[in-house]
PDB file as gemmi writes it, atoms N, CA and C in Angstrom:
CRYST1    1.000    1.000    1.000  90.00  90.00  90.00 P 1                      
ATOM      1  N   MET A   1       3.209  14.467 -20.670  1.00  0.00           N  
ATOM      2  CA  MET A   1       2.766  14.435 -19.285  1.00  0.00           C  
ATOM      3  C   MET A   1       3.912  14.872 -18.373  1.00  0.00           C  
ATOM      4  N   SER A   2       3.538  15.577 -17.331  1.00  0.00           N  
ATOM      5  CA  SER A   2       4.542  16.023 -16.369  1.00  0.00           C  
ATOM      6  C   SER A   2       4.913  14.885 -15.422  1.00  0.00           C  
ATOM      7  N   GLY A   3       5.977  15.109 -14.654  1.00  0.00           N  
ATOM      8  CA  GLY A   3       6.410  14.100 -13.681  1.00  0.00           C  
ATOM      9  C   GLY A   3       5.337  13.782 -12.657  1.00  0.00           C  
ATOM     10  N   MET A   4       4.594  14.804 -12.225  1.00  0.00           N  
ATOM     11  CA  MET A   4       3.519  14.607 -11.248  1.00  0.00           C  
ATOM     12  C   MET A   4       2.411  13.738 -11.841  1.00  0.00           C  
ATOM     13  N   GLU A   5       2.078  13.962 -13.105  1.00  0.00           N  
ATOM     14  CA  GLU A   5       1.037  13.159 -13.750  1.00  0.00           C  
ATOM     15  C   GLU A   5       1.475  11.702 -13.883  1.00  0.00           C  
ATOM     16  N   TRP A   6       2.750  11.493 -14.232  1.00  0.00           N  
ATOM     17  CA  TRP A   6       3.261  10.119 -14.325  1.00  0.00           C  
ATOM     18  C   TRP A   6       3.214   9.430 -12.969  1.00  0.00           C  
ATOM     19  N   ASN A   7       3.574  10.161 -11.922  1.00  0.00           N  
ATOM     20  CA  ASN A   7       3.515   9.590 -10.568  1.00  0.00           C  
ATOM     21  C   ASN A   7       2.087   9.180 -10.210  1.00  0.00           C  
ATOM     22  N   LEU A   8       1.128  10.015 -10.586  1.00  0.00           N  
ATOM     23  CA  LEU A   8      -0.274   9.698 -10.292  1.00  0.00           C  
ATOM     24  C   LEU A   8      -0.740   8.474 -11.081  1.00  0.00           C  
ATOM     25  N   VAL A   9      -0.353   8.395 -12.349  1.00  0.00           N  
ATOM     26  CA  VAL A   9      -0.714   7.234 -13.170  1.00  0.00           C  
ATOM     27  C   VAL A   9      -0.093   5.962 -12.587  1.00  0.00           C  
ATOM     28  N   LEU A  10       1.186   6.027 -12.234  1.00  0.00           N  
ATOM     29  CA  LEU A  10       1.872   4.870 -11.667  1.00  0.00           C  
ATOM     30  C   LEU A  10       1.250   4.462 -10.331  1.00  0.00           C  
ATOM     31  N   PHE A  11       0.899   5.453  -9.513  1.00  0.00           N  
ATOM     32  CA  PHE A  11       0.227   5.163  -8.241  1.00  0.00           C  
ATOM     33  C   PHE A  11      -1.108   4.467  -8.502  1.00  0.00           C  
ATOM     34  N   GLY A  12      -1.877   4.986  -9.451  1.00  0.00           N  
ATOM     35  CA  GLY A  12      -3.181   4.403  -9.765  1.00  0.00           C  
ATOM     36  C   GLY A  12      -3.076   2.971 -10.260  1.00  0.00           C  
ATOM     37  N   ILE A  13      -2.139   2.707 -11.146  1.00  0.00           N  
ATOM     38  CA  ILE A  13      -1.937   1.351 -11.665  1.00  0.00           C  
ATOM     39  C   ILE A  13      -1.540   0.406 -10.531  1.00  0.00           C  
ATOM     40  N   THR A  14      -0.643   0.864  -9.671  1.00  0.00           N  
ATOM     41  CA  THR A  14      -0.191   0.044  -8.547  1.00  0.00           C  
ATOM     42  C   THR A  14      -1.340  -0.221  -7.577  1.00  0.00           C  
ATOM     43  N   ALA A  15      -2.137   0.807  -7.294  1.00  0.00           N  
ATOM     44  CA  ALA A  15      -3.266   0.646  -6.374  1.00  0.00           C  
ATOM     45  C   ALA A  15      -4.291  -0.344  -6.925  1.00  0.00           C  
ATOM     46  N   VAL A  16      -4.558  -0.268  -8.219  1.00  0.00           N  
ATOM     47  CA  VAL A  16      -5.500  -1.214  -8.836  1.00  0.00           C  
ATOM     48  C   VAL A  16      -4.944  -2.634  -8.749  1.00  0.00           C  
ATOM     49  N   ALA A  17      -3.652  -2.796  -9.011  1.00  0.00           N  
ATOM     50  CA  ALA A  17      -3.042  -4.129  -8.935  1.00  0.00           C  
ATOM     51  C   ALA A  17      -3.104  -4.687  -7.513  1.00  0.00           C  
ATOM     52  N   VAL A  18      -2.850  -3.844  -6.516  1.00  0.00           N  
ATOM     53  CA  VAL A  18      -2.909  -4.291  -5.118  1.00  0.00           C  
ATOM     54  C   VAL A  18      -4.340  -4.693  -4.756  1.00  0.00           C  
ATOM     55  N   CYS A  19      -5.300  -3.859  -5.125  1.00  0.00           N  
ATOM     56  CA  CYS A  19      -6.705  -4.189  -4.835  1.00  0.00           C  
ATOM     57  C   CYS A  19      -7.125  -5.475  -5.537  1.00  0.00           C  
ATOM     58  N   ALA A  20      -6.732  -5.627  -6.784  1.00  0.00           N  
ATOM     59  CA  ALA A  20      -7.090  -6.843  -7.526  1.00  0.00           C  
ATOM     60  C   ALA A  20      -6.489  -8.072  -6.859  1.00  0.00           C  
ATOM     61  N   GLY A  21      -5.244  -7.990  -6.459  1.00  0.00           N  
ATOM     62  CA  GLY A  21      -4.597  -9.128  -5.811  1.00  0.00           C  
ATOM     63  C   GLY A  21      -5.206  -9.473  -4.464  1.00  0.00           C  
ATOM     64  N   CYS A  22      -5.694  -8.448  -3.772  1.00  0.00           N  
ATOM     65  CA  CYS A  22      -6.252  -8.674  -2.429  1.00  0.00           C  
ATOM     66  C   CYS A  22      -7.727  -9.056  -2.445  1.00  0.00           C  
ATOM     67  N   LEU A  23      -8.420  -8.761  -3.537  1.00  0.00           N  
ATOM     68  CA  LEU A  23      -9.865  -8.941  -3.531  1.00  0.00           C  
ATOM     69  C   LEU A  23     -10.368  -9.995  -4.513  1.00  0.00           C  
ATOM     70  N   VAL A  24      -9.505 -10.933  -4.883  1.00  0.00           N  
ATOM     71  CA  VAL A  24      -9.953 -12.079  -5.669  1.00  0.00           C  
ATOM     72  C   VAL A  24      -9.901 -13.315  -4.766  1.00  0.00           C  
ATOM     73  N   PRO A  25     -10.715 -14.320  -5.072  1.00  0.00           N  
ATOM     74  CA  PRO A  25     -10.656 -15.537  -4.252  1.00  0.00           C  
ATOM     75  C   PRO A  25      -9.266 -16.167  -4.279  1.00  0.00           C  
ATOM     76  N   ASN A  26      -8.872 -16.743  -3.172  1.00  0.00           N  
ATOM     77  CA  ASN A  26      -7.551 -17.378  -3.065  1.00  0.00           C  
ATOM     78  C   ASN A  26      -7.314 -18.431  -4.136  1.00  0.00           C  
ATOM     79  N   ARG A  27      -8.354 -19.146  -4.497  1.00  0.00           N  
ATOM     80  CA  ARG A  27      -8.178 -20.225  -5.474  1.00  0.00           C  
ATOM     81  C   ARG A  27      -7.796 -19.693  -6.855  1.00  0.00           C  
ATOM     82  N   TRP A  28      -7.980 -18.404  -7.106  1.00  0.00           N  
ATOM     83  CA  TRP A  28      -7.592 -17.805  -8.382  1.00  0.00           C  
ATOM     84  C   TRP A  28      -6.115 -17.432  -8.416  1.00  0.00           C  
ATOM     85  N   LEU A  29      -5.470 -17.451  -7.268  1.00  0.00           N  
ATOM     86  CA  LEU A  29      -4.074 -17.017  -7.166  1.00  0.00           C  
ATOM     87  C   LEU A  29      -3.126 -18.206  -7.147  1.00  0.00           C  
ATOM     88  N   PRO A  30      -1.913 -18.010  -7.644  1.00  0.00           N  
ATOM     89  CA  PRO A  30      -0.916 -19.080  -7.506  1.00  0.00           C  
ATOM     90  C   PRO A  30      -0.500 -19.187  -6.040  1.00  0.00           C  
ATOM     91  N   PRO A  31       0.132 -20.282  -5.652  1.00  0.00           N  
ATOM     92  CA  PRO A  31       0.620 -20.376  -4.269  1.00  0.00           C  
ATOM     93  C   PRO A  31       1.578 -19.217  -3.974  1.00  0.00           C  
ATOM     94  N   LEU A  32       1.337 -18.549  -2.870  1.00  0.00           N  
ATOM     95  CA  LEU A  32       2.152 -17.386  -2.517  1.00  0.00           C  
ATOM     96  C   LEU A  32       3.208 -17.782  -1.496  1.00  0.00           C  
ATOM     97  N   PRO A  33       4.473 -17.402  -1.741  1.00  0.00           N  
ATOM     98  CA  PRO A  33       5.552 -17.802  -0.836  1.00  0.00           C  
ATOM     99  C   PRO A  33       5.446 -17.145   0.541  1.00  0.00           C  
ATOM    100  N   ASN A  34       5.136 -15.858   0.582  1.00  0.00           N  
ATOM    101  CA  ASN A  34       5.052 -15.165   1.861  1.00  0.00           C  
ATOM    102  C   ASN A  34       4.054 -14.024   1.742  1.00  0.00           C  
ATOM    103  N   ASP A  35       2.826 -14.297   2.114  1.00  0.00           N  
ATOM    104  CA  ASP A  35       1.726 -13.342   1.993  1.00  0.00           C  
ATOM    105  C   ASP A  35       2.015 -12.041   2.740  1.00  0.00           C  
ATOM    106  N   LYS A  36       2.574 -12.126   3.913  1.00  0.00           N  
ATOM    107  CA  LYS A  36       2.822 -10.915   4.714  1.00  0.00           C  
ATOM    108  C   LYS A  36       3.864 -10.022   4.056  1.00  0.00           C  
ATOM    109  N   PHE A  37       4.903 -10.623   3.467  1.00  0.00           N  
ATOM    110  CA  PHE A  37       5.893  -9.810   2.763  1.00  0.00           C  
ATOM    111  C   PHE A  37       5.263  -9.099   1.574  1.00  0.00           C  
ATOM    112  N   LEU A  38       4.359  -9.764   0.873  1.00  0.00           N  
ATOM    113  CA  LEU A  38       3.683  -9.129  -0.267  1.00  0.00           C  
ATOM    114  C   LEU A  38       2.849  -7.934   0.193  1.00  0.00           C  
ATOM    115  N   HIS A  39       2.150  -8.071   1.322  1.00  0.00           N  
ATOM    116  CA  HIS A  39       1.400  -6.937   1.877  1.00  0.00           C  
ATOM    117  C   HIS A  39       2.353  -5.800   2.239  1.00  0.00           C  
ATOM    118  N   PHE A  40       3.429  -6.138   2.928  1.00  0.00           N  
ATOM    119  CA  PHE A  40       4.425  -5.135   3.329  1.00  0.00           C  
ATOM    120  C   PHE A  40       4.973  -4.403   2.103  1.00  0.00           C  
ATOM    121  N   ALA A  41       5.413  -5.155   1.109  1.00  0.00           N  
ATOM    122  CA  ALA A  41       6.025  -4.562  -0.083  1.00  0.00           C  
ATOM    123  C   ALA A  41       5.030  -3.720  -0.877  1.00  0.00           C  
ATOM    124  N   ALA A  42       3.805  -4.217  -1.031  1.00  0.00           N  
ATOM    125  CA  ALA A  42       2.801  -3.486  -1.802  1.00  0.00           C  
ATOM    126  C   ALA A  42       2.519  -2.120  -1.180  1.00  0.00           C  
ATOM    127  N   PHE A  43       2.341  -2.093   0.133  1.00  0.00           N  
ATOM    128  CA  PHE A  43       2.021  -0.820   0.772  1.00  0.00           C  
ATOM    129  C   PHE A  43       3.250   0.070   0.930  1.00  0.00           C  
ATOM    130  N   ALA A  44       4.432  -0.499   0.984  1.00  0.00           N  
ATOM    131  CA  ALA A  44       5.648   0.320   0.975  1.00  0.00           C  
ATOM    132  C   ALA A  44       5.795   1.019  -0.372  1.00  0.00           C  
ATOM    133  N   VAL A  45       5.564   0.285  -1.460  1.00  0.00           N  
ATOM    134  CA  VAL A  45       5.657   0.881  -2.798  1.00  0.00           C  
ATOM    135  C   VAL A  45       4.598   1.965  -2.975  1.00  0.00           C  
ATOM    136  N   LEU A  46       3.356   1.671  -2.574  1.00  0.00           N  
ATOM    137  CA  LEU A  46       2.307   2.694  -2.659  1.00  0.00           C  
ATOM    138  C   LEU A  46       2.684   3.936  -1.857  1.00  0.00           C  
ATOM    139  N   SER A  47       3.274   3.738  -0.690  1.00  0.00           N  
ATOM    140  CA  SER A  47       3.679   4.871   0.151  1.00  0.00           C  
ATOM    141  C   SER A  47       4.773   5.690  -0.503  1.00  0.00           C  
ATOM    142  N   LEU A  48       5.760   5.016  -1.081  1.00  0.00           N  
ATOM    143  CA  LEU A  48       6.840   5.748  -1.758  1.00  0.00           C  
ATOM    144  C   LEU A  48       6.292   6.568  -2.925  1.00  0.00           C  
ATOM    145  N   LEU A  49       5.377   5.979  -3.689  1.00  0.00           N  
ATOM    146  CA  LEU A  49       4.777   6.712  -4.801  1.00  0.00           C  
ATOM    147  C   LEU A  49       3.945   7.892  -4.292  1.00  0.00           C  
ATOM    148  N   ALA A  50       3.191   7.681  -3.217  1.00  0.00           N  
ATOM    149  CA  ALA A  50       2.370   8.756  -2.653  1.00  0.00           C  
ATOM    150  C   ALA A  50       3.244   9.893  -2.125  1.00  0.00           C  
ATOM    151  N   LEU A  51       4.327   9.544  -1.455  1.00  0.00           N  
ATOM    152  CA  LEU A  51       5.200  10.573  -0.887  1.00  0.00           C  
ATOM    153  C   LEU A  51       5.898  11.393  -1.969  1.00  0.00           C  
ATOM    154  N   ARG A  52       6.083  10.806  -3.143  1.00  0.00           N  
ATOM    155  CA  ARG A  52       6.655  11.574  -4.263  1.00  0.00           C  
ATOM    156  C   ARG A  52       5.683  12.658  -4.738  1.00  0.00           C  
ATOM    157  N   MET A  53       4.392  12.429  -4.509  1.00  0.00           N  
ATOM    158  CA  MET A  53       3.385  13.397  -4.957  1.00  0.00           C  
ATOM    159  C   MET A  53       3.017  14.408  -3.873  1.00  0.00           C  
ATOM    160  N   ALA A  54       3.374  14.138  -2.629  1.00  0.00           N  
ATOM    161  CA  ALA A  54       2.981  15.005  -1.522  1.00  0.00           C  
ATOM    162  C   ALA A  54       3.720  16.336  -1.583  1.00  0.00           C  
ATOM    163  N   ASN A  55       2.977  17.397  -1.309  1.00  0.00           N  
ATOM    164  CA  ASN A  55       3.563  18.744  -1.236  1.00  0.00           C  
ATOM    165  C   ASN A  55       3.614  19.152   0.231  1.00  0.00           C  
ATOM    166  N   GLY A  56       4.691  18.794   0.905  1.00  0.00           N  
ATOM    167  CA  GLY A  56       4.853  19.169   2.298  1.00  0.00           C  
ATOM    168  C   GLY A  56       4.456  18.072   3.267  1.00  0.00           C  
ATOM    169  N   GLY A  57       4.790  18.297   4.512  1.00  0.00           N  
ATOM    170  CA  GLY A  57       4.576  17.309   5.560  1.00  0.00           C  
ATOM    171  C   GLY A  57       3.120  17.000   5.844  1.00  0.00           C  
ATOM    172  N   ARG A  58       2.286  18.021   5.843  1.00  0.00           N  
ATOM    173  CA  ARG A  58       0.872  17.810   6.137  1.00  0.00           C  
ATOM    174  C   ARG A  58       0.224  16.921   5.072  1.00  0.00           C  
ATOM    175  N   GLU A  59       0.532  17.180   3.820  1.00  0.00           N  
ATOM    176  CA  GLU A  59      -0.017  16.363   2.738  1.00  0.00           C  
ATOM    177  C   GLU A  59       0.545  14.947   2.775  1.00  0.00           C  
ATOM    178  N   ALA A  60       1.811  14.807   3.145  1.00  0.00           N  
ATOM    179  CA  ALA A  60       2.420  13.475   3.267  1.00  0.00           C  
ATOM    180  C   ALA A  60       1.701  12.654   4.335  1.00  0.00           C  
ATOM    181  N   VAL A  61       1.426  13.279   5.474  1.00  0.00           N  
ATOM    182  CA  VAL A  61       0.714  12.580   6.551  1.00  0.00           C  
ATOM    183  C   VAL A  61      -0.679  12.177   6.084  1.00  0.00           C  
ATOM    184  N   LEU A  62      -1.339  13.038   5.328  1.00  0.00           N  
ATOM    185  CA  LEU A  62      -2.669  12.721   4.803  1.00  0.00           C  
ATOM    186  C   LEU A  62      -2.619  11.522   3.852  1.00  0.00           C  
ATOM    187  N   TRP A  63      -1.628  11.486   2.959  1.00  0.00           N  
ATOM    188  CA  TRP A  63      -1.447  10.337   2.061  1.00  0.00           C  
ATOM    189  C   TRP A  63      -1.236   9.058   2.856  1.00  0.00           C  
ATOM    190  N   LEU A  64      -0.339   9.117   3.839  1.00  0.00           N  
ATOM    191  CA  LEU A  64      -0.014   7.912   4.611  1.00  0.00           C  
ATOM    192  C   LEU A  64      -1.205   7.435   5.440  1.00  0.00           C  
ATOM    193  N   ALA A  65      -1.929   8.371   6.034  1.00  0.00           N  
ATOM    194  CA  ALA A  65      -3.120   7.997   6.797  1.00  0.00           C  
ATOM    195  C   ALA A  65      -4.177   7.387   5.870  1.00  0.00           C  
ATOM    196  N   SER A  66      -4.304   7.942   4.681  1.00  0.00           N  
ATOM    197  CA  SER A  66      -5.265   7.406   3.702  1.00  0.00           C  
ATOM    198  C   SER A  66      -4.886   5.988   3.285  1.00  0.00           C  
ATOM    199  N   LEU A  67      -3.606   5.726   3.144  1.00  0.00           N  
ATOM    200  CA  LEU A  67      -3.169   4.366   2.807  1.00  0.00           C  
ATOM    201  C   LEU A  67      -3.448   3.396   3.953  1.00  0.00           C  
ATOM    202  N   CYS A  68      -3.303   3.853   5.191  1.00  0.00           N  
ATOM    203  CA  CYS A  68      -3.652   2.992   6.339  1.00  0.00           C  
ATOM    204  C   CYS A  68      -5.135   2.639   6.307  1.00  0.00           C  
ATOM    205  N   VAL A  69      -5.974   3.639   6.030  1.00  0.00           N  
ATOM    206  CA  VAL A  69      -7.419   3.398   5.945  1.00  0.00           C  
ATOM    207  C   VAL A  69      -7.723   2.466   4.768  1.00  0.00           C  
ATOM    208  N   ALA A  70      -7.053   2.674   3.639  1.00  0.00           N  
ATOM    209  CA  ALA A  70      -7.266   1.807   2.479  1.00  0.00           C  
ATOM    210  C   ALA A  70      -6.888   0.362   2.798  1.00  0.00           C  
ATOM    211  N   GLY A  71      -5.787   0.163   3.510  1.00  0.00           N  
ATOM    212  CA  GLY A  71      -5.377  -1.186   3.910  1.00  0.00           C  
ATOM    213  C   GLY A  71      -6.418  -1.843   4.802  1.00  0.00           C  
ATOM    214  N   TRP A  72      -6.996  -1.062   5.719  1.00  0.00           N  
ATOM    215  CA  TRP A  72      -8.042  -1.571   6.601  1.00  0.00           C  
ATOM    216  C   TRP A  72      -9.296  -1.914   5.798  1.00  0.00           C  
ATOM    217  N   LEU A  73      -9.676  -1.029   4.858  1.00  0.00           N  
ATOM    218  CA  LEU A  73     -10.858  -1.287   4.036  1.00  0.00           C  
ATOM    219  C   LEU A  73     -10.698  -2.544   3.184  1.00  0.00           C  
ATOM    220  N   ILE A  74      -9.513  -2.725   2.625  1.00  0.00           N  
ATOM    221  CA  ILE A  74      -9.262  -3.928   1.828  1.00  0.00           C  
ATOM    222  C   ILE A  74      -9.454  -5.169   2.697  1.00  0.00           C  
ATOM    223  N   GLU A  75      -8.918  -5.131   3.904  1.00  0.00           N  
ATOM    224  CA  GLU A  75      -9.090  -6.280   4.802  1.00  0.00           C  
ATOM    225  C   GLU A  75     -10.559  -6.505   5.135  1.00  0.00           C  
ATOM    226  N   CYS A  76     -11.309  -5.437   5.358  1.00  0.00           N  
ATOM    227  CA  CYS A  76     -12.747  -5.574   5.636  1.00  0.00           C  
ATOM    228  C   CYS A  76     -13.481  -6.160   4.431  1.00  0.00           C  
ATOM    229  N   LEU A  77     -13.151  -5.694   3.236  1.00  0.00           N  
ATOM    230  CA  LEU A  77     -13.806  -6.190   2.023  1.00  0.00           C  
ATOM    231  C   LEU A  77     -13.472  -7.652   1.739  1.00  0.00           C  
ATOM    232  N   GLN A  78     -12.321  -8.106   2.202  1.00  0.00           N  
ATOM    233  CA  GLN A  78     -11.953  -9.504   1.971  1.00  0.00           C  
ATOM    234  C   GLN A  78     -12.942 -10.464   2.615  1.00  0.00           C  
ATOM    235  N   SER A  79     -13.616 -10.032   3.668  1.00  0.00           N  
ATOM    236  CA  SER A  79     -14.589 -10.919   4.306  1.00  0.00           C  
ATOM    237  C   SER A  79     -15.791 -11.173   3.398  1.00  0.00           C  
ATOM    238  N   LEU A  80     -15.958 -10.382   2.345  1.00  0.00           N  
ATOM    239  CA  LEU A  80     -17.046 -10.570   1.385  1.00  0.00           C  
ATOM    240  C   LEU A  80     -16.634 -11.442   0.194  1.00  0.00           C  
ATOM    241  N   VAL A  81     -15.341 -11.783   0.119  1.00  0.00           N  
ATOM    242  CA  VAL A  81     -14.808 -12.560  -1.006  1.00  0.00           C  
ATOM    243  C   VAL A  81     -14.692 -14.025  -0.581  1.00  0.00           C  
ATOM    244  N   PRO A  82     -15.152 -14.953  -1.449  1.00  0.00           N  
ATOM    245  CA  PRO A  82     -15.000 -16.374  -1.107  1.00  0.00           C  
ATOM    246  C   PRO A  82     -13.538 -16.738  -0.832  1.00  0.00           C  
ATOM    247  N   ASP A  83     -13.301 -17.579   0.138  1.00  0.00           N  
ATOM    248  CA  ASP A  83     -11.970 -18.048   0.531  1.00  0.00           C  
ATOM    249  C   ASP A  83     -11.092 -16.957   1.154  1.00  0.00           C  
ATOM    250  N   ARG A  84     -11.674 -15.829   1.520  1.00  0.00           N  
ATOM    251  CA  ARG A  84     -10.901 -14.746   2.131  1.00  0.00           C  
ATOM    252  C   ARG A  84     -11.520 -14.368   3.460  1.00  0.00           C  
ATOM    253  N   ARG A  85     -10.709 -13.712   4.309  1.00  0.00           N  
ATOM    254  CA  ARG A  85     -11.196 -13.223   5.594  1.00  0.00           C  
ATOM    255  C   ARG A  85     -10.327 -12.061   6.038  1.00  0.00           C  
ATOM    256  N   PHE A  86     -10.847 -11.286   6.980  1.00  0.00           N  
ATOM    257  CA  PHE A  86     -10.079 -10.199   7.583  1.00  0.00           C  
ATOM    258  C   PHE A  86      -8.917 -10.809   8.354  1.00  0.00           C  
ATOM    259  N   CYS A  87      -7.724 -10.216   8.224  1.00  0.00           N  
ATOM    260  CA  CYS A  87      -6.551 -10.736   8.930  1.00  0.00           C  
ATOM    261  C   CYS A  87      -5.783  -9.560   9.542  1.00  0.00           C  
ATOM    262  N   TRP A  88      -5.706  -9.558  10.863  1.00  0.00           N  
ATOM    263  CA  TRP A  88      -4.977  -8.496  11.555  1.00  0.00           C  
ATOM    264  C   TRP A  88      -3.503  -8.485  11.180  1.00  0.00           C  
ATOM    265  N   ARG A  89      -2.930  -9.660  10.936  1.00  0.00           N  
ATOM    266  CA  ARG A  89      -1.509  -9.706  10.561  1.00  0.00           C  
ATOM    267  C   ARG A  89      -1.276  -9.073   9.195  1.00  0.00           C  
ATOM    268  N   ASP A  90      -2.217  -9.254   8.266  1.00  0.00           N  
ATOM    269  CA  ASP A  90      -2.107  -8.579   6.970  1.00  0.00           C  
ATOM    270  C   ASP A  90      -2.169  -7.064   7.157  1.00  0.00           C  
ATOM    271  N   LEU A  91      -3.106  -6.616   7.987  1.00  0.00           N  
ATOM    272  CA  LEU A  91      -3.215  -5.183   8.254  1.00  0.00           C  
ATOM    273  C   LEU A  91      -1.932  -4.672   8.902  1.00  0.00           C  
ATOM    274  N   GLY A  92      -1.354  -5.445   9.812  1.00  0.00           N  
ATOM    275  CA  GLY A  92      -0.081  -5.063  10.427  1.00  0.00           C  
ATOM    276  C   GLY A  92       1.048  -4.962   9.407  1.00  0.00           C  
ATOM    277  N   ALA A  93       1.068  -5.893   8.463  1.00  0.00           N  
ATOM    278  CA  ALA A  93       2.088  -5.847   7.413  1.00  0.00           C  
ATOM    279  C   ALA A  93       1.887  -4.621   6.519  1.00  0.00           C  
ATOM    280  N   ASN A  94       0.630  -4.280   6.233  1.00  0.00           N  
ATOM    281  CA  ASN A  94       0.345  -3.072   5.441  1.00  0.00           C  
ATOM    282  C   ASN A  94       0.894  -1.835   6.142  1.00  0.00           C  
ATOM    283  N   VAL A  95       0.566  -1.703   7.423  1.00  0.00           N  
ATOM    284  CA  VAL A  95       0.987  -0.533   8.196  1.00  0.00           C  
ATOM    285  C   VAL A  95       2.512  -0.510   8.359  1.00  0.00           C  
ATOM    286  N   ALA A  96       3.114  -1.674   8.539  1.00  0.00           N  
ATOM    287  CA  ALA A  96       4.577  -1.731   8.651  1.00  0.00           C  
ATOM    288  C   ALA A  96       5.241  -1.273   7.347  1.00  0.00           C  
ATOM    289  N   GLY A  97       4.672  -1.657   6.214  1.00  0.00           N  
ATOM    290  CA  GLY A  97       5.203  -1.200   4.924  1.00  0.00           C  
ATOM    291  C   GLY A  97       5.091   0.307   4.778  1.00  0.00           C  
ATOM    292  N   ILE A  98       3.960   0.852   5.187  1.00  0.00           N  
ATOM    293  CA  ILE A  98       3.745   2.303   5.127  1.00  0.00           C  
ATOM    294  C   ILE A  98       4.741   3.020   6.035  1.00  0.00           C  
ATOM    295  N   ALA A  99       4.877   2.543   7.264  1.00  0.00           N  
ATOM    296  CA  ALA A  99       5.786   3.184   8.226  1.00  0.00           C  
ATOM    297  C   ALA A  99       7.239   3.075   7.779  1.00  0.00           C  
ATOM    298  N   SER A 100       7.619   1.932   7.233  1.00  0.00           N  
ATOM    299  CA  SER A 100       9.005   1.748   6.775  1.00  0.00           C  
ATOM    300  C   SER A 100       9.329   2.678   5.612  1.00  0.00           C  
ATOM    301  N   ALA A 101       8.402   2.817   4.688  1.00  0.00           N  
ATOM    302  CA  ALA A 101       8.632   3.721   3.558  1.00  0.00           C  
ATOM    303  C   ALA A 101       8.732   5.167   4.044  1.00  0.00           C  
ATOM    304  N   ALA A 102       7.859   5.544   4.970  1.00  0.00           N  
ATOM    305  CA  ALA A 102       7.897   6.903   5.505  1.00  0.00           C  
ATOM    306  C   ALA A 102       9.224   7.166   6.220  1.00  0.00           C  
ATOM    307  N   LEU A 103       9.671   6.199   7.006  1.00  0.00           N  
ATOM    308  CA  LEU A 103      10.946   6.353   7.707  1.00  0.00           C  
ATOM    309  C   LEU A 103      12.109   6.441   6.722  1.00  0.00           C  
ATOM    310  N   ALA A 104      12.091   5.635   5.685  1.00  0.00           N  
ATOM    311  CA  ALA A 104      13.159   5.669   4.679  1.00  0.00           C  
ATOM    312  C   ALA A 104      13.210   7.032   3.985  1.00  0.00           C  
ATOM    313  N   VAL A 105      12.057   7.570   3.627  1.00  0.00           N  
ATOM    314  CA  VAL A 105      12.014   8.885   2.973  1.00  0.00           C  
ATOM    315  C   VAL A 105      12.492   9.960   3.936  1.00  0.00           C  
ATOM    316  N   TYR A 106      12.070   9.878   5.181  1.00  0.00           N  
ATOM    317  CA  TYR A 106      12.509  10.848   6.178  1.00  0.00           C  
ATOM    318  C   TYR A 106      14.023  10.796   6.371  1.00  0.00           C  
ATOM    319  N   LEU A 107      14.556   9.594   6.548  1.00  0.00           N  
ATOM    320  CA  LEU A 107      16.005   9.460   6.763  1.00  0.00           C  
ATOM    321  C   LEU A 107      16.795   9.884   5.533  1.00  0.00           C  
ATOM    322  N   HIS A 108      16.267   9.632   4.362  1.00  0.00           N  
ATOM    323  CA  HIS A 108      16.922  10.084   3.130  1.00  0.00           C  
ATOM    324  C   HIS A 108      17.021  11.608   3.119  1.00  0.00           C  
ATOM    325  N   GLY A 109      15.929  12.271   3.559  1.00  0.00           N  
ATOM    326  CA  GLY A 109      15.943  13.724   3.633  1.00  0.00           C  
ATOM    327  C   GLY A 109      16.895  14.255   4.681  1.00  0.00           C  
ATOM    328  N   VAL A 110      17.013  13.577   5.787  1.00  0.00           N  
ATOM    329  CA  VAL A 110      17.887  14.014   6.874  1.00  0.00           C  
ATOM    330  C   VAL A 110      19.358  13.857   6.491  1.00  0.00           C  
ATOM    331  N   PHE A 111      19.690  12.760   5.839  1.00  0.00           N  
ATOM    332  CA  PHE A 111      21.094  12.475   5.547  1.00  0.00           C  
ATOM    333  C   PHE A 111      21.533  12.861   4.154  1.00  0.00           C  
ATOM    334  N   SER A 112      20.684  13.529   3.400  1.00  0.00           N  
ATOM    335  CA  SER A 112      21.079  13.969   2.042  1.00  0.00           C  
ATOM    336  C   SER A 112      21.641  15.365   2.051  1.00  0.00           C  
TER     337      SER A 112                                                      
END                                                                             
């Protein structure tokens, strides 16, 4: 497999893990130390993996916008899961993770 294929596989595995963690009832999960940090970190990692696959700025923006929409959809779907609800702070943490990863990649490119 090429590097691009590995990146796609890793992105897919990570995305499935994030969705699984976000879309199961709370009672199935162990006590979480900081839910917002987990949202931030999960979407930052997804963003870094997506940006590795992007070919150019336009595609990078499309990946990042798609991750923002995915974060919103996950929050909407949580209202259908027992013991879960839509949370604006979770969505904010998702978007902050995406923006932080994008800024880190941009600054790495500028200062490299």
